[in-house]
C-alpha positions as YAML, in Angstrom:
chain: A
units: angstrom
residues:
- id: 1
  name: MET
  ca: [-2.00, 15.64, -2.91]
- id: 2
  name: SER
  ca: [1.56, 14.96, -4.32]
- id: 3
  name: THR
  ca: [2.14, 11.45, -6.25]
- id: 4
  name: ILE
  ca: [4.29, 8.74, -3.97]
- id: 5
  name: VAL
  ca: [3.74, 5.79, -6.16]
- id: 6
  name: ARG
  ca: [2.88, 5.62, -9.74]
- id: 7
  name: VAL
  ca: [2.69, 2.12, -11.82]
- id: 8
  name: GLU
  ca: [1.97, 2.88, -15.43]
- id: 9
  name: ASP
  ca: [1.47, -0.38, -18.18]
- id: 10
  name: LEU
  ca: [2.70, -3.07, -15.92]
- id: 11
  name: HIS
  ca: [2.66, -6.31, -17.03]
- id: 12
  name: LYS
  ca: [3.89, -9.62, -15.81]
- id: 13
  name: SER
  ca: [3.04, -13.62, -16.86]
- id: 14
  name: PHE
  ca: [4.17, -17.14, -16.08]
- id: 15
  name: GLY
  ca: [4.10, -19.02, -18.77]
- id: 16
  name: GLY
  ca: [0.21, -18.38, -19.78]
- id: 17
  name: ILE
  ca: [-1.10, -16.82, -16.51]
- id: 18
  name: VAL
  ca: [-1.15, -13.51, -16.51]
- id: 19
  name: VAL
  ca: [-0.86, -11.90, -12.77]
- id: 20
  name: ALA
  ca: [-0.49, -8.22, -13.95]
- id: 21
  name: ASP
  ca: [-2.41, -7.24, -17.25]
- id: 22
  name: ASP
  ca: [-0.95, -3.69, -18.15]
- id: 23
  name: VAL
  ca: [-2.13, -2.21, -14.98]
- id: 24
  name: ASN
  ca: [-1.70, 1.75, -14.04]
- id: 25
  name: LEU
  ca: [-2.81, 2.74, -10.39]
- id: 26
  name: SER
  ca: [-1.22, 5.57, -8.45]
- id: 27
  name: PHE
  ca: [-1.21, 6.09, -4.79]
- id: 28
  name: GLU
  ca: [-0.96, 9.93, -3.17]
- id: 29
  name: ALA
  ca: [0.32, 11.37, -0.01]
- id: 30
  name: GLY
  ca: [-2.31, 10.87, 2.71]
- id: 31
  name: GLU
  ca: [-4.19, 8.58, 1.08]
- id: 32
  name: ILE
  ca: [-5.27, 5.25, 1.57]
- id: 33
  name: VAL
  ca: [-6.17, 2.49, -0.91]
- id: 34
  name: GLY
  ca: [-7.89, -0.62, -0.58]
- id: 35
  name: LEU
  ca: [-7.01, -2.84, -3.27]
- id: 36
  name: ILE
  ca: [-10.02, -5.84, -3.15]
- id: 37
  name: GLY
  ca: [-10.71, -8.97, -5.61]
- id: 38
  name: PRO
  ca: [-10.89, -12.94, -5.75]
- id: 39
  name: ASN
  ca: [-8.21, -14.89, -4.56]
- id: 40
  name: GLY
  ca: [-5.88, -15.02, -7.97]
- id: 41
  name: ALA
  ca: [-6.75, -11.46, -8.74]
- id: 42
  name: GLY
  ca: [-3.30, -10.52, -8.85]
- id: 43
  name: LYS
  ca: [-3.49, -8.00, -5.69]
- id: 44
  name: THR
  ca: [0.21, -9.75, -4.20]
- id: 45
  name: SER
  ca: [1.10, -9.98, -6.78]
- id: 46
  name: LEU
  ca: [0.78, -6.11, -7.74]
- id: 47
  name: PHE
  ca: [2.65, -5.70, -4.40]
- id: 48
  name: ASN
  ca: [5.20, -8.25, -5.40]
- id: 49
  name: LEU
  ca: [6.31, -6.16, -8.15]
- id: 50
  name: ILE
  ca: [6.01, -2.51, -6.89]
- id: 51
  name: SER
  ca: [7.83, -4.22, -4.12]
- id: 52
  name: GLY
  ca: [10.89, -5.96, -6.11]
- id: 53
  name: VAL
  ca: [9.90, -9.54, -5.32]
- id: 54
  name: ILE
  ca: [9.31, -10.23, -8.72]
- id: 55
  name: PRO
  ca: [10.60, -8.17, -11.77]
- id: 56
  name: PRO
  ca: [8.04, -7.26, -14.56]
- id: 57
  name: ASP
  ca: [8.32, -8.36, -18.02]
- id: 58
  name: ALA
  ca: [7.15, -4.63, -19.23]
- id: 59
  name: GLY
  ca: [6.24, -0.91, -17.54]
- id: 60
  name: SER
  ca: [7.45, 1.31, -15.36]
- id: 61
  name: ILE
  ca: [7.33, 1.77, -11.49]
- id: 62
  name: ILE
  ca: [7.90, 5.02, -10.44]
- id: 63
  name: LEU
  ca: [8.68, 6.31, -6.53]
- id: 64
  name: GLU
  ca: [8.20, 10.10, -5.74]
- id: 65
  name: GLY
  ca: [9.29, 10.79, -9.22]
- id: 66
  name: HIS
  ca: [12.19, 8.43, -9.73]
- id: 67
  name: ARG
  ca: [11.87, 5.09, -11.85]
- id: 68
  name: VAL
  ca: [12.67, 1.86, -9.57]
- id: 69
  name: ASP
  ca: [11.32, -1.44, -11.38]
- id: 70
  name: GLN
  ca: [14.97, -2.15, -11.97]
- id: 71
  name: LEU
  ca: [16.22, -1.50, -8.62]
- id: 72
  name: PRO
  ca: [16.59, -4.35, -6.26]
- id: 73
  name: MET
  ca: [13.77, -5.08, -3.87]
- id: 74
  name: HIS
  ca: [16.95, -4.12, -0.87]
- id: 75
  name: HIS
  ca: [17.23, -0.51, -2.44]
- id: 76
  name: ARG
  ca: [13.82, -0.07, -3.24]
- id: 77
  name: ALA
  ca: [13.52, 0.03, 0.76]
- id: 78
  name: ARG
  ca: [15.92, 2.00, 1.63]
- id: 79
  name: ILE
  ca: [14.42, 4.95, -0.48]
- id: 80
  name: GLY
  ca: [10.84, 4.89, 0.50]
- id: 81
  name: LEU
  ca: [9.18, 1.75, 0.03]
- id: 82
  name: ALA
  ca: [7.58, -1.09, 2.88]
- id: 83
  name: ARG
  ca: [5.46, -3.29, 3.04]
- id: 84
  name: THR
  ca: [3.86, -6.43, 5.22]
- id: 85
  name: TRP
  ca: [3.29, -9.94, 4.37]
- id: 86
  name: GLN
  ca: [0.55, -11.93, 4.44]
- id: 87
  name: ASN
  ca: [2.10, -14.70, 6.03]
- id: 88
  name: THR
  ca: [4.35, -12.28, 8.56]
- id: 89
  name: ARG
  ca: [7.90, -13.64, 7.96]
- id: 90
  name: MET
  ca: [9.04, -12.66, 11.41]
- id: 91
  name: PHE
  ca: [12.54, -13.96, 12.62]
- id: 92
  name: HIS
  ca: [11.34, -16.60, 14.87]
- id: 93
  name: SER
  ca: [14.34, -16.67, 16.58]
- id: 94
  name: MET
  ca: [14.93, -12.96, 17.57]
- id: 95
  name: SER
  ca: [13.05, -10.76, 19.81]
- id: 96
  name: VAL
  ca: [10.62, -8.87, 19.24]
- id: 97
  name: ILE
  ca: [12.68, -5.67, 19.83]
- id: 98
  name: ASP
  ca: [15.45, -6.93, 16.91]
- id: 99
  name: ASN
  ca: [12.70, -7.82, 14.47]
- id: 100
  name: LEU
  ca: [12.02, -4.05, 14.73]
- id: 101
  name: LEU
  ca: [15.74, -2.91, 14.46]
- id: 102
  name: ILE
  ca: [16.53, -5.28, 11.43]
- id: 103
  name: ALA
  ca: [14.35, -2.95, 9.33]
- id: 104
  name: THR
  ca: [15.88, 0.05, 10.08]
- id: 105
  name: ARG
  ca: [17.19, 2.10, 7.15]
- id: 106
  name: ARG
  ca: [20.76, 2.34, 6.68]
- id: 107
  name: TYR
  ca: [21.69, 1.07, 9.95]
- id: 108
  name: PRO
  ca: [25.51, 1.78, 10.35]
- id: 109
  name: GLY
  ca: [25.79, -1.18, 12.15]
- id: 110
  name: GLU
  ca: [25.81, -3.38, 8.83]
- id: 111
  name: SER
  ca: [29.56, -1.61, 8.00]
- id: 112
  name: LEU
  ca: [32.47, -3.23, 9.81]
- id: 113
  name: ALA
  ca: [34.79, -0.27, 9.25]
- id: 114
  name: ARG
  ca: [31.95, 1.88, 10.88]
- id: 115
  name: ILE
  ca: [31.69, -0.78, 14.12]
- id: 116
  name: LEU
  ca: [35.50, -0.94, 14.59]
- id: 117
  name: PHE
  ca: [36.11, 2.85, 13.90]
- id: 118
  name: ARG
  ca: [32.91, 4.62, 14.66]
- id: 119
  name: ARG
  ca: [31.83, 2.24, 17.35]
- id: 120
  name: ARG
  ca: [30.02, 5.54, 19.24]
- id: 121
  name: SER
  ca: [27.42, 6.59, 16.35]
- id: 122
  name: VAL
  ca: [27.01, 3.31, 15.61]
- id: 123
  name: ASP
  ca: [26.03, 2.78, 19.51]
- id: 124
  name: ALA
  ca: [24.03, 6.55, 19.28]
- id: 125
  name: PHE
  ca: [22.04, 4.85, 16.34]
- id: 126
  name: ARG
  ca: [21.28, 1.69, 17.50]
- id: 127
  name: GLN
  ca: [20.05, 3.67, 21.08]
- id: 128
  name: GLU
  ca: [18.12, 5.82, 18.98]
- id: 129
  name: ALA
  ca: [16.65, 3.01, 16.67]
- id: 130
  name: THR
  ca: [15.64, 1.38, 19.99]
- id: 131
  name: GLU
  ca: [13.68, 3.85, 21.59]
- id: 132
  name: LYS
  ca: [12.10, 4.21, 18.36]
- id: 133
  name: ALA
  ca: [10.99, 0.87, 17.99]
- id: 134
  name: MET
  ca: [9.59, 0.86, 21.67]
- id: 135
  name: VAL
  ca: [7.26, 4.21, 20.39]
- id: 136
  name: LEU
  ca: [6.38, 1.63, 17.52]
- id: 137
  name: LEU
  ca: [5.75, -1.18, 20.05]
- id: 138
  name: GLU
  ca: [3.55, 1.39, 22.20]
- id: 139
  name: ARG
  ca: [1.26, 2.47, 19.72]
- id: 140
  name: VAL
  ca: [0.75, -1.48, 18.11]
- id: 141
  name: GLY
  ca: [0.25, -2.53, 21.77]
- id: 142
  name: LEU
  ca: [2.79, -4.82, 22.58]
- id: 143
  name: ALA
  ca: [5.33, -2.51, 24.51]
- id: 144
  name: GLU
  ca: [5.19, -5.50, 27.09]
- id: 145
  name: LYS
  ca: [6.65, -8.28, 24.41]
- id: 146
  name: MET
  ca: [9.24, -6.06, 23.35]
- id: 147
  name: HIS
  ca: [11.90, -9.33, 24.70]
- id: 148
  name: GLU
  ca: [10.05, -11.80, 24.28]
- id: 149
  name: MET
  ca: [10.95, -13.92, 21.49]
- id: 150
  name: ALA
  ca: [9.08, -13.79, 18.02]
- id: 151
  name: ILE
  ca: [8.07, -17.61, 17.76]
- id: 152
  name: GLU
  ca: [6.19, -16.84, 21.51]
- id: 153
  name: LEU
  ca: [3.59, -14.72, 19.63]
- id: 154
  name: SER
  ca: [0.13, -15.57, 18.73]
- id: 155
  name: TYR
  ca: [-0.39, -14.92, 14.48]
- id: 156
  name: GLY
  ca: [-2.19, -11.90, 15.36]
- id: 157
  name: GLN
  ca: [0.38, -10.43, 17.39]
- id: 158
  name: GLN
  ca: [3.03, -11.13, 14.54]
- id: 159
  name: LYS
  ca: [0.71, -8.93, 12.22]
- id: 160
  name: ARG
  ca: [1.03, -6.20, 14.83]
- id: 161
  name: ILE
  ca: [4.97, -6.78, 14.57]
- id: 162
  name: GLY
  ca: [4.93, -6.62, 11.18]
- id: 163
  name: LEU
  ca: [2.88, -3.37, 10.79]
- id: 164
  name: ALA
  ca: [5.06, -2.04, 13.60]
- id: 165
  name: ARG
  ca: [8.56, -3.22, 11.54]
- id: 166
  name: ALA
  ca: [7.15, -1.76, 8.31]
- id: 167
  name: LEU
  ca: [7.17, 1.91, 9.73]
- id: 168
  name: MET
  ca: [10.68, 1.54, 10.98]
- id: 169
  name: SER
  ca: [11.78, 2.21, 7.87]
- id: 170
  name: ASP
  ca: [9.88, 5.87, 7.86]
- id: 171
  name: ALA
  ca: [8.61, 5.03, 4.41]
- id: 172
  name: ALA
  ca: [7.01, 7.18, 1.84]
- id: 173
  name: CYS
  ca: [4.73, 4.60, 0.51]
- id: 174
  name: LEU
  ca: [3.36, 1.71, 2.58]
- id: 175
  name: LEU
  ca: [1.94, -1.87, 1.05]
- id: 176
  name: LEU
  ca: [-0.66, -3.44, 3.95]
- id: 177
  name: ASP
  ca: [-0.98, -7.16, 2.74]
- id: 178
  name: GLU
  ca: [-3.97, -8.58, 4.68]
- id: 179
  name: PRO
  ca: [-2.82, -6.54, 7.94]
- id: 180
  name: MET
  ca: [-6.20, -7.92, 9.37]
- id: 181
  name: ALA
  ca: [-5.62, -11.50, 9.11]
- id: 182
  name: GLY
  ca: [-5.67, -13.19, 12.73]
- id: 183
  name: VAL
  ca: [-6.76, -9.79, 14.30]
- id: 184
  name: GLU
  ca: [-9.57, -9.32, 16.38]
- id: 185
  name: GLY
  ca: [-10.97, -6.77, 19.61]
- id: 186
  name: GLN
  ca: [-9.13, -4.28, 20.43]
- id: 187
  name: ALA
  ca: [-5.85, -5.15, 18.25]
- id: 188
  name: TYR
  ca: [-8.58, -4.46, 15.45]
- id: 189
  name: GLU
  ca: [-9.18, -1.26, 16.18]
- id: 190
  name: THR
  ca: [-5.53, -0.56, 17.23]
- id: 191
  name: ILE
  ca: [-4.28, -1.44, 13.26]
- id: 192
  name: ILE
  ca: [-7.08, 1.01, 12.24]
- id: 193
  name: ARG
  ca: [-5.76, 4.03, 14.33]
- id: 194
  name: VAL
  ca: [-2.31, 3.23, 13.10]
- id: 195
  name: ILE
  ca: [-3.11, 2.83, 9.51]
- id: 196
  name: ARG
  ca: [-5.23, 6.48, 9.74]
- id: 197
  name: GLU
  ca: [-2.12, 8.17, 11.19]
- id: 198
  name: GLU
  ca: [0.55, 7.17, 9.02]
- id: 199
  name: ALA
  ca: [-1.73, 8.62, 6.06]
- id: 200
  name: GLN
  ca: [-2.53, 11.60, 8.32]
- id: 201
  name: ALA
  ca: [1.20, 11.98, 8.09]
- id: 202
  name: GLY
  ca: [1.44, 12.22, 4.43]
- id: 203
  name: ARG
  ca: [2.24, 8.41, 3.49]
- id: 204
  name: ALA
  ca: [0.64, 6.65, 1.14]
- id: 205
  name: VAL
  ca: [-0.69, 3.79, 1.97]
- id: 206
  name: CYS
  ca: [-2.23, 0.52, 0.08]
- id: 207
  name: VAL
  ca: [-4.03, -2.12, 1.48]
- id: 208
  name: VAL
  ca: [-4.96, -5.61, 0.49]
- id: 209
  name: GLU
  ca: [-8.01, -6.94, 2.93]
- id: 210
  name: HIS
  ca: [-10.61, -9.69, 1.92]
- id: 211
  name: ASN
  ca: [-12.33, -8.29, 5.12]
- id: 212
  name: ILE
  ca: [-14.57, -5.79, 3.06]
- id: 213
  name: SER
  ca: [-15.84, -3.97, 6.29]
- id: 214
  name: PHE
  ca: [-12.70, -3.01, 7.16]
- id: 215
  name: ILE
  ca: [-11.70, -1.76, 3.67]
- id: 216
  name: ARG
  ca: [-15.51, 0.05, 4.04]
- id: 217
  name: ASP
  ca: [-14.03, 2.19, 6.96]
- id: 218
  name: ILE
  ca: [-10.55, 2.76, 6.51]
- id: 219
  name: SER
  ca: [-10.54, 3.30, 2.58]
- id: 220
  name: ASP
  ca: [-10.61, 6.31, 0.90]
- id: 221
  name: ARG
  ca: [-10.51, 4.98, -2.47]
- id: 222
  name: THR
  ca: [-11.18, 1.38, -3.28]
- id: 223
  name: VAL
  ca: [-9.45, -0.78, -6.48]
- id: 224
  name: PHE
  ca: [-11.30, -3.41, -7.99]
- id: 225
  name: MET
  ca: [-8.79, -6.18, -8.96]
- id: 226
  name: PHE
  ca: [-9.61, -9.66, -11.93]
- id: 227
  name: ASN
  ca: [-7.12, -11.82, -13.72]
- id: 228
  name: GLY
  ca: [-4.47, -9.16, -13.20]
- id: 229
  name: CYS
  ca: [-6.62, -6.29, -14.53]
- id: 230
  name: VAL
  ca: [-7.92, -3.26, -12.75]
- id: 231
  name: LEU
  ca: [-11.51, -3.37, -13.93]
- id: 232
  name: ALA
  ca: [-12.86, -0.48, -11.54]
- id: 233
  name: SER
  ca: [-12.05, 2.52, -8.99]
- id: 234
  name: GLY
  ca: [-13.98, 3.74, -6.45]
- id: 235
  name: SER
  ca: [-15.79, 3.21, -3.01]
- id: 236
  name: VAL
  ca: [-16.75, 0.48, -1.74]
- id: 237
  name: ASP
  ca: [-20.56, 0.89, -1.72]
- id: 238
  name: GLU
  ca: [-19.88, 1.94, -5.46]
- id: 239
  name: LEU
  ca: [-17.94, -1.08, -6.33]
- id: 240
  name: THR
  ca: [-20.79, -3.65, -4.58]
- id: 241
  name: ARG
  ca: [-23.38, -1.85, -6.11]
- id: 242
  name: ASP
  ca: [-22.15, -2.71, -9.69]
- id: 243
  name: THR
  ca: [-23.53, -6.46, -10.09]
- id: 244
  name: GLN
  ca: [-20.80, -7.67, -12.81]
- id: 245
  name: LEU
  ca: [-18.17, -6.98, -9.66]
- id: 246
  name: THR
  ca: [-20.16, -8.18, -7.33]
- id: 247
  name: ASP
  ca: [-21.05, -11.66, -9.57]
- id: 248
  name: LEU
  ca: [-16.76, -12.11, -9.89]
- id: 249
  name: TYR
  ca: [-16.12, -11.61, -6.51]
- id: 250
  name: PHE
  ca: [-19.11, -12.20, -4.14]
- id: 251
  name: GLY
  ca: [-20.82, -15.07, -6.32]
- id: 252
  name: GLY
  ca: [-23.75, -12.46, -7.13]
- id: 253
  name: GLU
  ca: [-24.36, -11.74, -3.38]
- id: 254
  name: HIS
  ca: [-23.77, -8.54, -1.83]
- id: 255
  name: PRO
  ca: [-21.67, -8.12, 1.08]
- id: 256
  name: GLN
  ca: [-23.40, -7.00, 4.13]
...
């Protein structure tokens, strides 16, 4: 497997609060990594550092061989990083399908010159992007919602739209922040299937999730974080057999 993302000696603090303490971690092509730990462990902060929401104090972030830790968030998104959010971040006043189209990489309609002088190519690109968005909505089981306003969807449906939107960019690395929150039933199985398909297609996938059963079902490797540090890596069963980690995360009780 080839390394898609490599994090080296990554450090970040806010005053006296350390959210990344010399983190070293990698995500491989075709691999699903589960990232677990108690609230405040630094999991979402790590996603924010990798995706460019916040800058690191020290260390490096390397995407497919290129250092990106000094690049702005939108540049990282264009060259191969996509993520979802805990709080969905829908454009509520836009339709579902437009929420996906806005995530298209290098959309030519962003250029006034192309709109004025290359309108046909812009229209052709939009048609291609629309067809792709419809396929993704079908994959997440929400094709019938494509013309509804995002604000009309339930929280769980918005989570699935967020996943579909992240897939619009064909990113090499997917960072999924609590994708199962508010999701149950058939939608739960749908998300598992889509994530597995993306890994099988060669993407690196990292998932932050408190649902340990989900992480056990889907991850090839699980990483345990605490106080901004990576403490251990292995299978979920290996990590939960470690009484020290169990005490840190589960209050001394093993998950079922």
